[in-house]
C-alpha positions in Angstrom: 67.2 83.6 91.8 66.2 85.8 94.6 66.9 89.5 93.6 66.7 90.6 97.3 70.2 89.0 97.7 71.6 91.3 95.1 69.8 94.2 96.8 71.6 93.3 100.0 75.0 93.1 98.1 74.4 96.5 96.6 73.6 98.0 100.0 76.8 96.4 101.5 79.0 97.9 98.8 77.2 101.2 99.3 78.2 101.2 102.9 81.8 100.3 102.0 82.1 103.2 99.5 79.7 105.6 101.2 82.5 108.2 102.0 84.5 107.6 98.8 84.0 110.5 96.3 85.2 108.8 93.2 83.5 105.3 93.6 79.7 105.3 93.1 77.2 102.5 93.9 73.6 102.7 93.0 71.0 103.3 95.8 68.5 100.6 96.4 64.8 101.1 97.2 64.5 98.2 99.5 60.8 98.7 100.2 60.1 98.1 96.5 62.3 95.1 96.0 60.9 91.6 96.0 62.2 88.2 95.0 61.8 89.0 91.3 62.0 92.8 91.3 65.1 94.9 92.0 64.6 98.7 92.1 67.7 100.9 92.2 69.1 104.1 90.8 70.0 104.4 87.2 73.7 105.0 86.9 75.1 107.4 84.2 78.4 106.7 82.6 80.2 105.2 79.6 81.8 101.9 79.1 85.6 101.5 78.7 85.3 100.5 75.1 83.2 103.7 74.4 85.7 106.1 76.0 86.9 108.5 73.3 88.8 111.8 73.3 90.2 111.7 76.7 93.9 112.1 77.4 96.1 109.1 78.5 96.4 110.9 81.9 92.6 110.7 82.4 92.5 107.1 81.2 95.3 106.2 83.6 93.4 108.0 86.4 90.4 105.8 85.7 92.6 102.7 85.8 94.0 103.8 89.2 90.5 104.3 90.7 89.3 100.9 89.5 92.3 99.0 90.7 92.7 100.7 94.1 88.9 100.4 94.8 89.0 96.8 93.9 92.0 96.0 96.1 90.3 97.7 98.9 87.2 95.4 98.5 89.4 92.4 98.7 92.1 93.1 101.2 90.3 95.5 103.5 86.8 94.2 103.5 87.0 90.7 102.2 83.9 91.3 100.2 84.3 91.9 96.5 82.5 92.2 93.1 83.1 88.8 91.5 82.3 89.8 87.9 84.2 93.0 87.3 84.4 92.9 83.5 84.4 96.2 81.5 80.6 96.1 81.0 80.1 96.2 84.8 82.2 99.3 85.3 81.1 102.7 84.2 83.3 105.7 83.7 82.0 109.1 84.8 83.2 112.6 85.2 83.3 112.2 89.0 84.9 108.8 89.0 83.6 105.3 88.3 80.5 103.3 89.1 80.1 99.5 89.7 76.9 97.8 88.5 75.5 94.3 88.4 76.1 92.9 91.8 74.7 89.4 91.3 78.0 87.7 91.8 80.1 88.6 94.8 83.1 86.9 96.5 83.9 86.5 100.2 87.2 85.6 101.6 87.8 84.9 105.3 90.2 86.8 107.5 92.9 84.0 107.5 93.1 83.7 103.7 92.9 87.6 103.4 96.0 87.8 105.8 97.9 85.3 103.9 97.2 86.9 100.5 98.1 90.2 101.8 101.4 88.8 103.1 102.0 87.3 99.7 101.4 90.8 98.1 103.6 92.3 100.8 106.5 89.9 99.8 106.0 90.7 96.2 106.0 94.5 96.9 109.1 94.3 99.0 110.8 91.8 96.6 111.3 89.4 99.4 111.0 85.9 98.1 111.1 84.4 101.6 108.0 86.2 102.8 106.1 85.5 99.7 107.2 81.8 99.8 105.9 81.4 103.4 102.6 83.1 102.5 102.2 80.9 99.4 102.7 77.7 101.5 100.0 78.8 103.9 97.6 79.6 101.1 98.2 76.2 99.5 98.2 74.6 103.0 101.4 72.6 102.5 104.7 72.0 104.2 108.1 72.7 102.9 109.1 69.1 102.7 106.3 68.5 100.1 108.0 70.5 97.4 111.4 71.3 96.0 112.0 74.6 98.0 115.0 75.8 96.0 113.3 75.4 92.6 110.1 76.8 93.8 111.8 80.0 95.2 113.6 80.5 92.0 110.4 80.4 90.0 108.7 82.6 92.6 111.5 85.1 92.5 111.1 85.3 88.7 107.4 86.1 89.1 108.1 88.7 91.7 110.6 90.5 89.4 107.9 90.3 86.6 105.2 91.6 88.9 107.4 94.6 89.9 109.0 95.6 86.7 106.9 94.4 83.7 104.5 96.9 82.3 101.4 96.2 80.1 101.3 92.5 80.9 98.8 90.4 82.8 100.2 89.2 86.0 97.4 87.9 88.2 97.2 84.4 86.8 100.9 83.8 87.2 100.5 82.4 90.7 97.9 79.9 89.7 100.2 78.7 87.0 103.0 78.4 89.5 100.8 76.2 91.8 99.8 74.1 88.8 103.4 73.5 87.8 104.1 72.1 91.3 100.8 70.3 91.5 99.5 72.4 94.4 95.9 72.7 95.2 94.7 76.3 96.0 91.6 77.1 97.8 88.5 77.7 95.7 88.1 81.2 97.1 91.6 82.0 95.9 90.9 80.7 92.5 87.6 82.8 92.3 89.4 85.9 93.3 92.2 85.4 90.9 89.7 85.1 88.0 88.2 88.5 89.2 91.6 90.1 89.6 92.5 89.0 86.0 89.2 90.7 84.8 90.1 94.0 86.6 93.6 93.9 85.3 92.3 93.4 81.8 90.1 96.5 82.2 92.9 98.6 83.5 95.2 97.5 80.8 92.6 98.5 78.2 92.7 102.0 79.8 96.4 102.2 80.4 98.7 99.9 78.4 101.5 100.6 81.0 99.3 99.7 84.0 100.9 97.6 86.8 98.6 96.7 89.7 101.6 96.5 92.2 101.7 100.3 92.2 98.3 100.6 93.6 98.9 97.6 95.8 101.8 99.4 97.5 99.6 102.1 99.0 97.1 99.7 100.2 99.6 97.3 101.8 101.1 100.0 103.8 97.7 101.2 105.1 96.6 97.7 106.0 99.9 96.8 107.7 99.8 99.9 109.8 96.2 99.1 110.8 97.0 95.5 111.5 100.0 96.3 113.8 98.7 99.4 115.5 99.1 99.3 119.3 95.3 99.9 119.6 94.3 96.8 117.5 96.9 94.6 119.1 95.8 95.7 122.6 92.2 95.1 121.7 92.8 91.7 120.3 95.0 90.4 123.2 92.7 91.8 125.9 89.8 89.9 124.4 92.0 86.8 124.0 93.3 87.0 127.5 89.8 87.1 128.8 89.0 84.0 126.9 92.0 82.0 128.1 91.3 83.1 131.6 87.9 81.6 131.4 89.4 78.4 130.2 91.9 78.2 133.0 89.1 79.0 135.5 87.0 76.2 134.2 89.6 73.4 134.2 88.1 70.1 135.4 87.7 69.9 139.1 89.5 66.6 139.1 92.8 68.5 138.8 92.2 70.1 142.2 91.3 66.6 143.6 94.6 65.3 142.4 96.5 68.1 144.1 94.5 67.5 147.3 95.3 63.8 147.4 99.1 64.4 146.8 99.1 66.9 149.7 97.2 64.5 151.9 94.5 66.8 153.0 91.5 68.8 151.8 91.2 72.6 151.8 88.3 73.9 153.9 85.9 76.2 152.0 87.5 79.5 153.1 91.1 78.4 152.1 89.7 77.1 148.8 88.0 80.4 148.1 91.2 82.3 148.9 93.3 80.3 146.7 90.8 80.5 143.9 91.0 84.3 144.1 94.8 84.3 144.2 94.8 81.9 141.3 92.7 84.1 139.2 94.8 87.2 139.9 98.0 85.3 139.0 96.4 84.2 135.7 95.2 87.8 135.1 98.7 89.2 135.7 100.2 86.5 133.5 97.9 87.2 130.7 98.7 90.9 130.8 102.5 90.2 130.8 102.1 87.9 127.8 100.1 90.5 126.0 102.6 93.2 126.7 105.5 90.9 125.7 103.9 90.3 122.3 103.3 94.0 121.8 107.0 94.6 122.7 108.3 91.9 120.3 106.0 93.0 117.5 107.0 96.7 117.9 110.7 95.9 118.0 110.3 93.9 114.7 108.4 96.7 113.1 111.0 99.3 114.3 113.7 97.4 112.2 111.7 97.6 108.9 112.9 99.8 106.1 109.4 101.2 105.6 109.5 104.5 107.5 105.7 104.4 108.5 106.1 100.8 109.9 109.3 101.7 111.7 107.8 104.8 113.4 104.7 102.7 114.4 107.1 100.1 115.9 109.0 102.7 118.0 105.7 104.2 119.3 104.5 100.7 120.2 107.8 99.7 121.9 107.7 102.8 124.1 104.1 102.4 125.0 104.7 98.7 125.9 107.7 99.6 128.1 105.6 102.2 129.9 102.8 99.8 130.5 105.3 97.1 131.8 106.5 99.6 134.3 103.0 100.5 135.5 102.0 96.8 135.8 105.3 96.1 137.7 104.7 98.9 140.2 101.1 97.9 140.6 102.1 94.5 141.9 104.9 95.6 144.3 
């Protein structure tokens, strides 16, 4: 085992929580680390089982810090501590500290998005959203399962997740997949095991702990970031450039077919003029498509019950309309 890998994991977590006051990660002395030696700060703190004399309010606060910081690792960064049992989390006067970073998990952006959508459906108590997200995670089609029965079982789990206190919940979805003989990605299974460990630690601190309460705040933050006009504009501008290049590099044979049908060949000047005009049309088309997507997404968000998402949708809708007008006048 190369301990330099663990050193890099620690430094990555240190960067994630560098500005977080109540989550502490040991500093690594990289120049002293080798394949068999890991040198880092000693972290003070007590284990959950050794916590004595603190009020339930303090214990609940620790549970909140642990769960919210762990959810951030998973759903914001896609990089998480994969062995978060109680011996790897220290409780301190100024918050908590994670230790032992030999095991980490990584989930790609697609799985992270689908899992967040599943959590969003659970939080909103919307079985249809949760159902669609679950299908994408399991990579199956609706005609492969009994949709009605599956939604009934899923709705029961959503109710349990939102209203049950002091019970483990994070293994429920694996059990549901097992019941319907669905194969979940290995990354999902690894994460679920880790979430069960975190949930167990938090329940030990607070018998009434429910992870959905911390998930609500995180979901709102991530959704606002995901659908912000800036992020959408950045993404679609990058994509429009990529598709423009694809169109520009279409096989020359297409032009030959057009020339044959028309019965003549363009001379070099005409060909260059048409190429420039073609590129301008594609560029304008890409911009209109991008603005249309922003407009539709913003209109959808504006209809949501969540006030933050609705306000974001209204702002995005107004900005998109303004940009439409600017683009239209520009081409007159």
